[in-house]
PyMOL Python script that loads the backbone (N, CA, C, O; Angstrom):
from pymol import cmd

cmd.read_pdbstr("""\
ATOM      1  N   UNK A   1     -21.601  32.953  10.905  1.00  0.00           N
ATOM      2  CA  UNK A   1     -21.018  31.947  10.045  1.00  0.00           C
ATOM      3  C   UNK A   1     -21.398  30.565  10.553  1.00  0.00           C
ATOM      4  O   UNK A   1     -21.254  30.261  11.737  1.00  0.00           O
ATOM      5  N   UNK A   2     -21.879  29.748   9.653  1.00  0.00           N
ATOM      6  CA  UNK A   2     -22.256  28.375   9.996  1.00  0.00           C
ATOM      7  C   UNK A   2     -21.008  27.504   9.999  1.00  0.00           C
ATOM      8  O   UNK A   2     -20.374  27.314   8.961  1.00  0.00           O
ATOM      9  N   UNK A   3     -20.663  26.983  11.149  1.00  0.00           N
ATOM     10  CA  UNK A   3     -19.448  26.163  11.267  1.00  0.00           C
ATOM     11  C   UNK A   3     -19.756  24.668  11.253  1.00  0.00           C
ATOM     12  O   UNK A   3     -18.853  23.853  11.440  1.00  0.00           O
ATOM     13  N   UNK A   4     -21.000  24.303  11.037  1.00  0.00           N
ATOM     14  CA  UNK A   4     -21.382  22.889  11.042  1.00  0.00           C
ATOM     15  C   UNK A   4     -20.663  22.075   9.981  1.00  0.00           C
ATOM     16  O   UNK A   4     -20.201  20.966  10.247  1.00  0.00           O
ATOM     17  N   UNK A   5     -20.570  22.631   8.771  1.00  0.00           N
ATOM     18  CA  UNK A   5     -19.880  21.901   7.699  1.00  0.00           C
ATOM     19  C   UNK A   5     -18.395  21.754   7.996  1.00  0.00           C
ATOM     20  O   UNK A   5     -17.801  20.704   7.748  1.00  0.00           O
ATOM     21  N   UNK A   6     -17.806  22.811   8.527  1.00  0.00           N
ATOM     22  CA  UNK A   6     -16.389  22.750   8.878  1.00  0.00           C
ATOM     23  C   UNK A   6     -16.145  21.722   9.976  1.00  0.00           C
ATOM     24  O   UNK A   6     -15.173  20.967   9.925  1.00  0.00           O
ATOM     25  N   UNK A   7     -17.016  21.697  10.951  1.00  0.00           N
ATOM     26  CA  UNK A   7     -16.888  20.731  12.048  1.00  0.00           C
ATOM     27  C   UNK A   7     -17.036  19.301  11.536  1.00  0.00           C
ATOM     28  O   UNK A   7     -16.269  18.419  11.922  1.00  0.00           O
ATOM     29  N   UNK A   8     -18.016  19.071  10.673  1.00  0.00           N
ATOM     30  CA  UNK A   8     -18.208  17.711  10.159  1.00  0.00           C
ATOM     31  C   UNK A   8     -17.043  17.301   9.265  1.00  0.00           C
ATOM     32  O   UNK A   8     -16.651  16.134   9.262  1.00  0.00           O
ATOM     33  N   UNK A   9     -16.482  18.249   8.502  1.00  0.00           N
ATOM     34  CA  UNK A   9     -15.299  17.931   7.706  1.00  0.00           C
ATOM     35  C   UNK A   9     -14.133  17.541   8.607  1.00  0.00           C
ATOM     36  O   UNK A   9     -13.431  16.569   8.329  1.00  0.00           O
ATOM     37  N   UNK A  10     -13.923  18.295   9.684  1.00  0.00           N
ATOM     38  CA  UNK A  10     -12.831  17.998  10.606  1.00  0.00           C
ATOM     39  C   UNK A  10     -12.944  16.608  11.192  1.00  0.00           C
ATOM     40  O   UNK A  10     -11.955  15.879  11.271  1.00  0.00           O
ATOM     41  N   UNK A  11     -14.138  16.238  11.602  1.00  0.00           N
ATOM     42  CA  UNK A  11     -14.363  14.902  12.165  1.00  0.00           C
ATOM     43  C   UNK A  11     -14.116  13.835  11.106  1.00  0.00           C
ATOM     44  O   UNK A  11     -13.461  12.828  11.376  1.00  0.00           O
ATOM     45  N   UNK A  12     -14.638  14.055   9.904  1.00  0.00           N
ATOM     46  CA  UNK A  12     -14.460  13.093   8.819  1.00  0.00           C
ATOM     47  C   UNK A  12     -12.979  12.931   8.460  1.00  0.00           C
ATOM     48  O   UNK A  12     -12.487  11.813   8.306  1.00  0.00           O
ATOM     49  N   UNK A  13     -12.277  14.057   8.329  1.00  0.00           N
ATOM     50  CA  UNK A  13     -10.863  14.008   7.946  1.00  0.00           C
ATOM     51  C   UNK A  13     -10.031  13.329   9.024  1.00  0.00           C
ATOM     52  O   UNK A  13      -9.153  12.523   8.713  1.00  0.00           O
ATOM     53  N   UNK A  14     -10.294  13.643  10.279  1.00  0.00           N
ATOM     54  CA  UNK A  14      -9.526  13.047  11.367  1.00  0.00           C
ATOM     55  C   UNK A  14      -9.761  11.539  11.443  1.00  0.00           C
ATOM     56  O   UNK A  14      -8.813  10.776  11.632  1.00  0.00           O
ATOM     57  N   UNK A  15     -11.000  11.109  11.300  1.00  0.00           N
ATOM     58  CA  UNK A  15     -11.288   9.666  11.324  1.00  0.00           C
ATOM     59  C   UNK A  15     -10.618   8.943  10.156  1.00  0.00           C
ATOM     60  O   UNK A  15     -10.080   7.848  10.319  1.00  0.00           O
ATOM     61  N   UNK A  16     -10.657   9.558   8.996  1.00  0.00           N
ATOM     62  CA  UNK A  16      -9.984   8.962   7.837  1.00  0.00           C
ATOM     63  C   UNK A  16      -8.489   8.861   8.047  1.00  0.00           C
ATOM     64  O   UNK A  16      -7.870   7.855   7.700  1.00  0.00           O
ATOM     65  N   UNK A  17      -7.911   9.905   8.617  1.00  0.00           N
ATOM     66  CA  UNK A  17      -6.477   9.904   8.879  1.00  0.00           C
ATOM     67  C   UNK A  17      -6.111   8.853   9.925  1.00  0.00           C
ATOM     68  O   UNK A  17      -5.083   8.187   9.797  1.00  0.00           O
ATOM     69  N   UNK A  18      -6.932   8.700  10.946  1.00  0.00           N
ATOM     70  CA  UNK A  18      -6.685   7.662  11.961  1.00  0.00           C
ATOM     71  C   UNK A  18      -6.704   6.281  11.303  1.00  0.00           C
ATOM     72  O   UNK A  18      -5.858   5.440  11.607  1.00  0.00           O
ATOM     73  N   UNK A  19      -7.653   6.045  10.413  1.00  0.00           N
ATOM     74  CA  UNK A  19      -7.718   4.757   9.716  1.00  0.00           C
ATOM     75  C   UNK A  19      -6.487   4.493   8.866  1.00  0.00           C
ATOM     76  O   UNK A  19      -5.956   3.382   8.852  1.00  0.00           O
ATOM     77  N   UNK A  20      -6.037   5.524   8.156  1.00  0.00           N
ATOM     78  CA  UNK A  20      -4.841   5.379   7.329  1.00  0.00           C
ATOM     79  C   UNK A  20      -3.599   5.119   8.174  1.00  0.00           C
ATOM     80  O   UNK A  20      -2.779   4.266   7.832  1.00  0.00           O
ATOM     81  N   UNK A  21      -3.459   5.848   9.269  1.00  0.00           N
ATOM     82  CA  UNK A  21      -2.291   5.669  10.141  1.00  0.00           C
ATOM     83  C   UNK A  21      -2.329   4.288  10.790  1.00  0.00           C
ATOM     84  O   UNK A  21      -1.297   3.624  10.894  1.00  0.00           O
ATOM     85  N   UNK A  22      -3.503   3.854  11.224  1.00  0.00           N
ATOM     86  CA  UNK A  22      -3.625   2.524  11.839  1.00  0.00           C
ATOM     87  C   UNK A  22      -3.224   1.431  10.851  1.00  0.00           C
ATOM     88  O   UNK A  22      -2.564   0.461  11.226  1.00  0.00           O
ATOM     89  N   UNK A  23      -3.621   1.588   9.602  1.00  0.00           N
ATOM     90  CA  UNK A  23      -3.229   0.626   8.575  1.00  0.00           C
ATOM     91  C   UNK A  23      -1.726   0.613   8.354  1.00  0.00           C
ATOM     92  O   UNK A  23      -1.130  -0.445   8.156  1.00  0.00           O
ATOM     93  N   UNK A  24      -1.117   1.788   8.388  1.00  0.00           N
ATOM     94  CA  UNK A  24       0.337   1.875   8.199  1.00  0.00           C
ATOM     95  C   UNK A  24       1.072   1.266   9.394  1.00  0.00           C
ATOM     96  O   UNK A  24       2.084   0.587   9.218  1.00  0.00           O
ATOM     97  N   UNK A  25       0.569   1.504  10.608  1.00  0.00           N
ATOM     98  CA  UNK A  25       1.175   0.907  11.803  1.00  0.00           C
ATOM     99  C   UNK A  25       1.120  -0.617  11.699  1.00  0.00           C
ATOM    100  O   UNK A  25       2.103  -1.299  11.990  1.00  0.00           O
ATOM    101  N   UNK A  26      -0.016  -1.140  11.290  1.00  0.00           N
ATOM    102  CA  UNK A  26      -0.160  -2.598  11.144  1.00  0.00           C
ATOM    103  C   UNK A  26       0.818  -3.136  10.101  1.00  0.00           C
ATOM    104  O   UNK A  26       1.423  -4.188  10.303  1.00  0.00           O
ATOM    105  N   UNK A  27       0.974  -2.422   8.990  1.00  0.00           N
ATOM    106  CA  UNK A  27       1.887  -2.878   7.939  1.00  0.00           C
ATOM    107  C   UNK A  27       3.334  -2.852   8.405  1.00  0.00           C
ATOM    108  O   UNK A  27       4.101  -3.766   8.104  1.00  0.00           O
ATOM    109  N   UNK A  28       3.711  -1.814   9.136  1.00  0.00           N
ATOM    110  CA  UNK A  28       5.098  -1.696   9.612  1.00  0.00           C
ATOM    111  C   UNK A  28       5.407  -2.743  10.667  1.00  0.00           C
ATOM    112  O   UNK A  28       6.509  -3.289  10.691  1.00  0.00           O
ATOM    113  N   UNK A  29       4.449  -3.031  11.538  1.00  0.00           N
ATOM    114  CA  UNK A  29       4.694  -3.991  12.617  1.00  0.00           C
ATOM    115  C   UNK A  29       4.469  -5.443  12.203  1.00  0.00           C
ATOM    116  O   UNK A  29       4.672  -6.350  13.010  1.00  0.00           O
ATOM    117  N   UNK A  30       4.057  -5.675  10.973  1.00  0.00           N
ATOM    118  CA  UNK A  30       3.848  -7.049  10.497  1.00  0.00           C
ATOM    119  C   UNK A  30       5.184  -7.790  10.456  1.00  0.00           C
ATOM    120  O   UNK A  30       6.210  -7.210  10.100  1.00  0.00           O
ATOM    121  N   UNK A  31       5.166  -9.069  10.822  1.00  0.00           N
ATOM    122  CA  UNK A  31       6.405  -9.844  10.727  1.00  0.00           C
ATOM    123  C   UNK A  31       6.906  -9.879   9.281  1.00  0.00           C
ATOM    124  O   UNK A  31       6.135 -10.121   8.353  1.00  0.00           O
ATOM    125  N   UNK A  32       8.177  -9.641   9.109  1.00  0.00           N
ATOM    126  CA  UNK A  32       8.771  -9.683   7.788  1.00  0.00           C
ATOM    127  C   UNK A  32       8.552  -8.432   6.952  1.00  0.00           C
ATOM    128  O   UNK A  32       8.795  -8.447   5.746  1.00  0.00           O
ATOM    129  N   UNK A  33       8.094  -7.347   7.574  1.00  0.00           N
ATOM    130  CA  UNK A  33       7.890  -6.124   6.797  1.00  0.00           C
ATOM    131  C   UNK A  33       9.235  -5.555   6.350  1.00  0.00           C
ATOM    132  O   UNK A  33      10.265  -5.803   6.976  1.00  0.00           O
ATOM    133  N   UNK A  34       9.211  -4.804   5.279  1.00  0.00           N
ATOM    134  CA  UNK A  34      10.430  -4.190   4.736  1.00  0.00           C
ATOM    135  C   UNK A  34      11.045  -3.248   5.767  1.00  0.00           C
ATOM    136  O   UNK A  34      12.268  -3.167   5.882  1.00  0.00           O
ATOM    137  N   UNK A  35      10.205  -2.537   6.516  1.00  0.00           N
ATOM    138  CA  UNK A  35      10.704  -1.593   7.509  1.00  0.00           C
ATOM    139  C   UNK A  35      11.488  -2.281   8.622  1.00  0.00           C
ATOM    140  O   UNK A  35      12.420  -1.699   9.176  1.00  0.00           O
ATOM    141  N   UNK A  36      11.120  -3.505   8.949  1.00  0.00           N
ATOM    142  CA  UNK A  36      11.861  -4.237   9.987  1.00  0.00           C
ATOM    143  C   UNK A  36      13.309  -4.464   9.561  1.00  0.00           C
ATOM    144  O   UNK A  36      14.207  -4.502  10.402  1.00  0.00           O
ATOM    145  N   UNK A  37      13.532  -4.615   8.266  1.00  0.00           N
ATOM    146  CA  UNK A  37      14.880  -4.838   7.747  1.00  0.00           C
ATOM    147  C   UNK A  37      15.610  -3.509   7.553  1.00  0.00           C
ATOM    148  O   UNK A  37      16.767  -3.368   7.949  1.00  0.00           O
ATOM    149  N   UNK A  38      14.933  -2.544   6.947  1.00  0.00           N
ATOM    150  CA  UNK A  38      15.584  -1.287   6.586  1.00  0.00           C
ATOM    151  C   UNK A  38      15.690  -0.296   7.738  1.00  0.00           C
ATOM    152  O   UNK A  38      16.653   0.468   7.801  1.00  0.00           O
ATOM    153  N   UNK A  39      14.706  -0.293   8.660  1.00  0.00           N
ATOM    154  CA  UNK A  39      14.670   0.678   9.757  1.00  0.00           C
ATOM    155  C   UNK A  39      14.380  -0.009  11.092  1.00  0.00           C
ATOM    156  O   UNK A  39      13.351   0.261  11.712  1.00  0.00           O
ATOM    157  N   UNK A  40      15.270  -0.890  11.539  1.00  0.00           N
ATOM    158  CA  UNK A  40      14.973  -1.634  12.774  1.00  0.00           C
ATOM    159  C   UNK A  40      14.845  -0.734  14.001  1.00  0.00           C
ATOM    160  O   UNK A  40      14.073  -1.045  14.908  1.00  0.00           O
ATOM    161  N   UNK A  41      15.574   0.358  14.048  1.00  0.00           N
ATOM    162  CA  UNK A  41      15.479   1.266  15.192  1.00  0.00           C
ATOM    163  C   UNK A  41      14.130   1.960  15.257  1.00  0.00           C
ATOM    164  O   UNK A  41      13.564   2.127  16.338  1.00  0.00           O
ATOM    165  N   UNK A  42      13.615   2.365  14.106  1.00  0.00           N
ATOM    166  CA  UNK A  42      12.312   3.028  14.062  1.00  0.00           C
ATOM    167  C   UNK A  42      11.192   2.050  14.429  1.00  0.00           C
ATOM    168  O   UNK A  42      10.243   2.417  15.122  1.00  0.00           O
ATOM    169  N   UNK A  43      11.308   0.818  13.964  1.00  0.00           N
ATOM    170  CA  UNK A  43      10.300  -0.195  14.292  1.00  0.00           C
ATOM    171  C   UNK A  43      10.341  -0.508  15.782  1.00  0.00           C
ATOM    172  O   UNK A  43       9.294  -0.674  16.407  1.00  0.00           O
ATOM    173  N   UNK A  44      11.534  -0.590  16.356  1.00  0.00           N
ATOM    174  CA  UNK A  44      11.657  -0.832  17.797  1.00  0.00           C
ATOM    175  C   UNK A  44      11.041   0.319  18.591  1.00  0.00           C
ATOM    176  O   UNK A  44      10.384   0.087  19.606  1.00  0.00           O
ATOM    177  N   UNK A  45      11.247   1.552  18.141  1.00  0.00           N
ATOM    178  CA  UNK A  45      10.656   2.709  18.823  1.00  0.00           C
ATOM    179  C   UNK A  45       9.132   2.675  18.716  1.00  0.00           C
ATOM    180  O   UNK A  45       8.436   3.018  19.672  1.00  0.00           O
ATOM    181  N   UNK A  46       8.609   2.263  17.559  1.00  0.00           N
ATOM    182  CA  UNK A  46       7.164   2.136  17.387  1.00  0.00           C
ATOM    183  C   UNK A  46       6.597   1.058  18.287  1.00  0.00           C
ATOM    184  O   UNK A  46       5.556   1.251  18.915  1.00  0.00           O
ATOM    185  N   UNK A  47       7.281  -0.087  18.353  1.00  0.00           N
ATOM    186  CA  UNK A  47       6.837  -1.167  19.239  1.00  0.00           C
ATOM    187  C   UNK A  47       6.849  -0.719  20.700  1.00  0.00           C
ATOM    188  O   UNK A  47       5.954  -1.069  21.470  1.00  0.00           O
ATOM    189  N   UNK A  48       7.863   0.053  21.072  1.00  0.00           N
ATOM    190  CA  UNK A  48       7.951   0.568  22.442  1.00  0.00           C
ATOM    191  C   UNK A  48       6.801   1.537  22.724  1.00  0.00           C
ATOM    192  O   UNK A  48       6.232   1.515  23.815  1.00  0.00           O
ATOM    193  N   UNK A  49       6.454   2.387  21.751  1.00  0.00           N
ATOM    194  CA  UNK A  49       5.342   3.322  21.923  1.00  0.00           C
ATOM    195  C   UNK A  49       4.020   2.577  22.063  1.00  0.00           C
ATOM    196  O   UNK A  49       3.174   2.959  22.872  1.00  0.00           O
ATOM    197  N   UNK A  50       3.840   1.522  21.284  1.00  0.00           N
ATOM    198  CA  UNK A  50       2.620   0.711  21.381  1.00  0.00           C
ATOM    199  C   UNK A  50       2.541   0.045  22.755  1.00  0.00           C
ATOM    200  O   UNK A  50       1.477   0.027  23.374  1.00  0.00           O
ATOM    201  N   UNK A  51       3.650  -0.494  23.228  1.00  0.00           N
ATOM    202  CA  UNK A  51       3.679  -1.125  24.546  1.00  0.00           C
ATOM    203  C   UNK A  51       3.379  -0.112  25.643  1.00  0.00           C
ATOM    204  O   UNK A  51       2.617  -0.401  26.566  1.00  0.00           O
ATOM    205  N   UNK A  52       3.977   1.078  25.546  1.00  0.00           N
ATOM    206  CA  UNK A  52       3.761   2.119  26.543  1.00  0.00           C
ATOM    207  C   UNK A  52       2.312   2.605  26.554  1.00  0.00           C
ATOM    208  O   UNK A  52       1.817   3.069  27.581  1.00  0.00           O
ATOM    209  N   UNK A  53       1.639   2.498  25.416  1.00  0.00           N
ATOM    210  CA  UNK A  53       0.250   2.944  25.314  1.00  0.00           C
ATOM    211  C   UNK A  53      -0.747   1.859  25.717  1.00  0.00           C
ATOM    212  O   UNK A  53      -1.955   2.064  25.599  1.00  0.00           O
ATOM    213  N   UNK A  54      -0.274   0.731  26.183  1.00  0.00           N
ATOM    214  CA  UNK A  54      -1.165  -0.316  26.655  1.00  0.00           C
ATOM    215  C   UNK A  54      -0.992  -1.641  25.957  1.00  0.00           C
ATOM    216  O   UNK A  54      -1.536  -2.651  26.402  1.00  0.00           O
ATOM    217  N   UNK A  55      -0.242  -1.659  24.866  1.00  0.00           N
ATOM    218  CA  UNK A  55       0.022  -2.906  24.163  1.00  0.00           C
ATOM    219  C   UNK A  55      -1.169  -3.405  23.374  1.00  0.00           C
ATOM    220  O   UNK A  55      -2.294  -2.940  23.555  1.00  0.00           O
ATOM    221  N   UNK A  56      -0.913  -4.335  22.519  1.00  0.00           N
ATOM    222  CA  UNK A  56      -1.969  -4.959  21.716  1.00  0.00           C
ATOM    223  C   UNK A  56      -2.696  -3.970  20.827  1.00  0.00           C
ATOM    224  O   UNK A  56      -2.138  -2.954  20.414  1.00  0.00           O
ATOM    225  N   UNK A  57      -3.952  -4.283  20.537  1.00  0.00           N
ATOM    226  CA  UNK A  57      -4.759  -3.430  19.667  1.00  0.00           C
ATOM    227  C   UNK A  57      -5.040  -2.074  20.304  1.00  0.00           C
ATOM    228  O   UNK A  57      -5.099  -1.060  19.608  1.00  0.00           O
ATOM    229  N   UNK A  58      -5.215  -2.051  21.623  1.00  0.00           N
ATOM    230  CA  UNK A  58      -5.466  -0.778  22.303  1.00  0.00           C
ATOM    231  C   UNK A  58      -4.262   0.146  22.183  1.00  0.00           C
ATOM    232  O   UNK A  58      -4.422   1.347  21.965  1.00  0.00           O
ATOM    233  N   UNK A  59      -3.070  -0.397  22.321  1.00  0.00           N
ATOM    234  CA  UNK A  59      -1.859   0.396  22.176  1.00  0.00           C
ATOM    235  C   UNK A  59      -1.667   0.883  20.753  1.00  0.00           C
ATOM    236  O   UNK A  59      -1.270   2.027  20.530  1.00  0.00           O
ATOM    237  N   UNK A  60      -1.948   0.018  19.794  1.00  0.00           N
ATOM    238  CA  UNK A  60      -1.838   0.427  18.388  1.00  0.00           C
ATOM    239  C   UNK A  60      -2.832   1.540  18.077  1.00  0.00           C
ATOM    240  O   UNK A  60      -2.497   2.504  17.388  1.00  0.00           O
ATOM    241  N   UNK A  61      -4.059   1.407  18.587  1.00  0.00           N
ATOM    242  CA  UNK A  61      -5.083   2.432  18.353  1.00  0.00           C
ATOM    243  C   UNK A  61      -4.683   3.759  18.996  1.00  0.00           C
ATOM    244  O   UNK A  61      -4.899   4.823  18.416  1.00  0.00           O
ATOM    245  N   UNK A  62      -4.105   3.693  20.187  1.00  0.00           N
ATOM    246  CA  UNK A  62      -3.685   4.923  20.869  1.00  0.00           C
ATOM    247  C   UNK A  62      -2.553   5.609  20.117  1.00  0.00           C
ATOM    248  O   UNK A  62      -2.553   6.833  19.984  1.00  0.00           O
ATOM    249  N   UNK A  63      -1.598   4.844  19.628  1.00  0.00           N
ATOM    250  CA  UNK A  63      -0.489   5.415  18.860  1.00  0.00           C
ATOM    251  C   UNK A  63      -1.015   6.003  17.553  1.00  0.00           C
ATOM    252  O   UNK A  63      -0.618   7.102  17.168  1.00  0.00           O
ATOM    253  N   UNK A  64      -1.897   5.289  16.871  1.00  0.00           N
ATOM    254  CA  UNK A  64      -2.470   5.789  15.620  1.00  0.00           C
ATOM    255  C   UNK A  64      -3.240   7.081  15.868  1.00  0.00           C
ATOM    256  O   UNK A  64      -3.150   8.010  15.066  1.00  0.00           O
ATOM    257  N   UNK A  65      -3.989   7.156  16.952  1.00  0.00           N
ATOM    258  CA  UNK A  65      -4.747   8.357  17.279  1.00  0.00           C
ATOM    259  C   UNK A  65      -3.820   9.537  17.537  1.00  0.00           C
ATOM    260  O   UNK A  65      -4.072  10.645  17.063  1.00  0.00           O
ATOM    261  N   UNK A  66      -2.754   9.301  18.285  1.00  0.00           N
ATOM    262  CA  UNK A  66      -1.802  10.367  18.593  1.00  0.00           C
ATOM    263  C   UNK A  66      -1.112  10.880  17.329  1.00  0.00           C
ATOM    264  O   UNK A  66      -1.000  12.089  17.127  1.00  0.00           O
ATOM    265  N   UNK A  67      -0.658   9.972  16.492  1.00  0.00           N
ATOM    266  CA  UNK A  67       0.029  10.367  15.261  1.00  0.00           C
ATOM    267  C   UNK A  67      -0.935  11.082  14.316  1.00  0.00           C
ATOM    268  O   UNK A  67      -0.574  12.093  13.713  1.00  0.00           O
ATOM    269  N   UNK A  68      -2.155  10.566  14.183  1.00  0.00           N
ATOM    270  CA  UNK A  68      -3.143  11.203  13.309  1.00  0.00           C
ATOM    271  C   UNK A  68      -3.493  12.597  13.816  1.00  0.00           C
ATOM    272  O   UNK A  68      -3.648  13.523  13.020  1.00  0.00           O
ATOM    273  N   UNK A  69      -3.618  12.756  15.121  1.00  0.00           N
ATOM    274  CA  UNK A  69      -3.911  14.067  15.711  1.00  0.00           C
ATOM    275  C   UNK A  69      -2.795  15.060  15.389  1.00  0.00           C
ATOM    276  O   UNK A  69      -3.065  16.205  15.028  1.00  0.00           O
ATOM    277  N   UNK A  70      -1.554  14.625  15.519  1.00  0.00           N
ATOM    278  CA  UNK A  70      -0.412  15.489  15.225  1.00  0.00           C
ATOM    279  C   UNK A  70      -0.412  15.905  13.751  1.00  0.00           C
ATOM    280  O   UNK A  70      -0.255  17.086  13.442  1.00  0.00           O
ATOM    281  N   UNK A  71      -0.586  14.945  12.846  1.00  0.00           N
ATOM    282  CA  UNK A  71      -0.568  15.262  11.422  1.00  0.00           C
ATOM    283  C   UNK A  71      -1.770  16.101  11.012  1.00  0.00           C
ATOM    284  O   UNK A  71      -1.640  16.985  10.165  1.00  0.00           O
ATOM    285  N   UNK A  72      -2.918  15.847  11.587  1.00  0.00           N
ATOM    286  CA  UNK A  72      -4.106  16.651  11.288  1.00  0.00           C
ATOM    287  C   UNK A  72      -3.840  18.109  11.656  1.00  0.00           C
ATOM    288  O   UNK A  72      -4.143  19.012  10.877  1.00  0.00           O
ATOM    289  N   UNK A  73      -3.278  18.337  12.834  1.00  0.00           N
ATOM    290  CA  UNK A  73      -2.985  19.713  13.252  1.00  0.00           C
ATOM    291  C   UNK A  73      -1.954  20.363  12.337  1.00  0.00           C
ATOM    292  O   UNK A  73      -2.078  21.545  12.018  1.00  0.00           O
ATOM    293  N   UNK A  74      -0.955  19.627  11.915  1.00  0.00           N
ATOM    294  CA  UNK A  74       0.048  20.179  11.002  1.00  0.00           C
ATOM    295  C   UNK A  74      -0.569  20.561   9.661  1.00  0.00           C
ATOM    296  O   UNK A  74      -0.284  21.632   9.125  1.00  0.00           O
ATOM    297  N   UNK A  75      -1.405  19.694   9.124  1.00  0.00           N
ATOM    298  CA  UNK A  75      -2.036  19.962   7.833  1.00  0.00           C
ATOM    299  C   UNK A  75      -2.939  21.191   7.929  1.00  0.00           C
ATOM    300  O   UNK A  75      -2.923  22.045   7.043  1.00  0.00           O
ATOM    301  N   UNK A  76      -3.716  21.279   8.988  1.00  0.00           N
ATOM    302  CA  UNK A  76      -4.609  22.424   9.167  1.00  0.00           C
ATOM    303  C   UNK A  76      -3.801  23.702   9.350  1.00  0.00           C
ATOM    304  O   UNK A  76      -4.181  24.749   8.826  1.00  0.00           O
ATOM    305  N   UNK A  77      -2.704  23.636  10.079  1.00  0.00           N
ATOM    306  CA  UNK A  77      -1.863  24.822  10.265  1.00  0.00           C
ATOM    307  C   UNK A  77      -1.275  25.277   8.934  1.00  0.00           C
ATOM    308  O   UNK A  77      -1.231  26.476   8.658  1.00  0.00           O
ATOM    309  N   UNK A  78      -0.829  24.352   8.118  1.00  0.00           N
ATOM    310  CA  UNK A  78      -0.304  24.715   6.801  1.00  0.00           C
ATOM    311  C   UNK A  78      -1.385  25.338   5.930  1.00  0.00           C
ATOM    312  O   UNK A  78      -1.124  26.310   5.221  1.00  0.00           O
ATOM    313  N   UNK A  79      -2.580  24.796   5.973  1.00  0.00           N
ATOM    314  CA  UNK A  79      -3.684  25.357   5.197  1.00  0.00           C
ATOM    315  C   UNK A  79      -4.030  26.762   5.689  1.00  0.00           C
ATOM    316  O   UNK A  79      -4.289  27.651   4.877  1.00  0.00           O
ATOM    317  N   UNK A  80      -4.037  26.969   6.986  1.00  0.00           N
ATOM    318  CA  UNK A  80      -4.305  28.289   7.561  1.00  0.00           C
ATOM    319  C   UNK A  80      -3.262  29.294   7.099  1.00  0.00           C
ATOM    320  O   UNK A  80      -3.596  30.411   6.705  1.00  0.00           O
ATOM    321  N   UNK A  81      -1.998  28.891   7.149  1.00  0.00           N
ATOM    322  CA  UNK A  81      -0.931  29.783   6.726  1.00  0.00           C
ATOM    323  C   UNK A  81      -1.051  30.110   5.236  1.00  0.00           C
ATOM    324  O   UNK A  81      -0.819  31.248   4.827  1.00  0.00           O
ATOM    325  N   UNK A  82      -1.411  29.117   4.432  1.00  0.00           N
ATOM    326  CA  UNK A  82      -1.569  29.336   3.007  1.00  0.00           C
ATOM    327  C   UNK A  82      -2.752  30.278   2.726  1.00  0.00           C
ATOM    328  O   UNK A  82      -2.645  31.178   1.894  1.00  0.00           O
ATOM    329  N   UNK A  83      -3.868  30.068   3.420  1.00  0.00           N
ATOM    330  CA  UNK A  83      -5.061  30.890   3.189  1.00  0.00           C
ATOM    331  C   UNK A  83      -4.847  32.345   3.609  1.00  0.00           C
ATOM    332  O   UNK A  83      -5.485  33.244   3.061  1.00  0.00           O
ATOM    333  N   UNK A  84      -3.970  32.584   4.561  1.00  0.00           N
ATOM    334  CA  UNK A  84      -3.729  33.936   5.054  1.00  0.00           C
ATOM    335  C   UNK A  84      -2.480  34.563   4.465  1.00  0.00           C
ATOM    336  O   UNK A  84      -2.054  35.624   4.921  1.00  0.00           O
ATOM    337  N   UNK A  85      -1.887  33.936   3.465  1.00  0.00           N
ATOM    338  CA  UNK A  85      -0.766  34.526   2.767  1.00  0.00           C
ATOM    339  C   UNK A  85       0.558  34.487   3.491  1.00  0.00           C
ATOM    340  O   UNK A  85       1.447  35.282   3.188  1.00  0.00           O
ATOM    341  N   UNK A  86       0.713  33.574   4.448  1.00  0.00           N
ATOM    342  CA  UNK A  86       1.977  33.454   5.177  1.00  0.00           C
ATOM    343  C   UNK A  86       3.014  32.618   4.437  1.00  0.00           C
ATOM    344  O   UNK A  86       4.188  32.595   4.806  1.00  0.00           O
ATOM    345  N   UNK A  87       2.561  31.929   3.380  1.00  0.00           N
ATOM    346  CA  UNK A  87       3.493  31.111   2.602  1.00  0.00           C
ATOM    347  C   UNK A  87       3.719  31.748   1.245  1.00  0.00           C
ATOM    348  O   UNK A  87       2.921  32.572   0.799  1.00  0.00           O
ATOM    349  N   UNK A  88       4.789  31.373   0.598  1.00  0.00           N
ATOM    350  CA  UNK A  88       5.130  31.989  -0.690  1.00  0.00           C
ATOM    351  C   UNK A  88       4.444  31.381  -1.860  1.00  0.00           C
ATOM    352  O   UNK A  88       4.654  31.816  -2.993  1.00  0.00           O
TER     353      UNK A  88
END
""", "prot")
cmd.dss("prot")
cmd.show_as("cartoon", "prot")
cmd.util.cbc("prot")
cmd.orient("prot")
């Protein structure tokens, strides 16, 4: 079985997901964002995670990478379960 296409899809999907998550992190951490008003605890936890990951753009990139990696694995696991008949 040729896994080259699957591998290239995985890389493409993960990079796209990292870009989307990074954009969402930037929007949430923007001054005056709706999330700062509605979910101050979640924004504080996100800011703390960014600081713990190195702060600044490097910290934001590290947090985005971690979150994208987690969601990518969840999506792939759900697809695997669906393809093998584990879901209803």
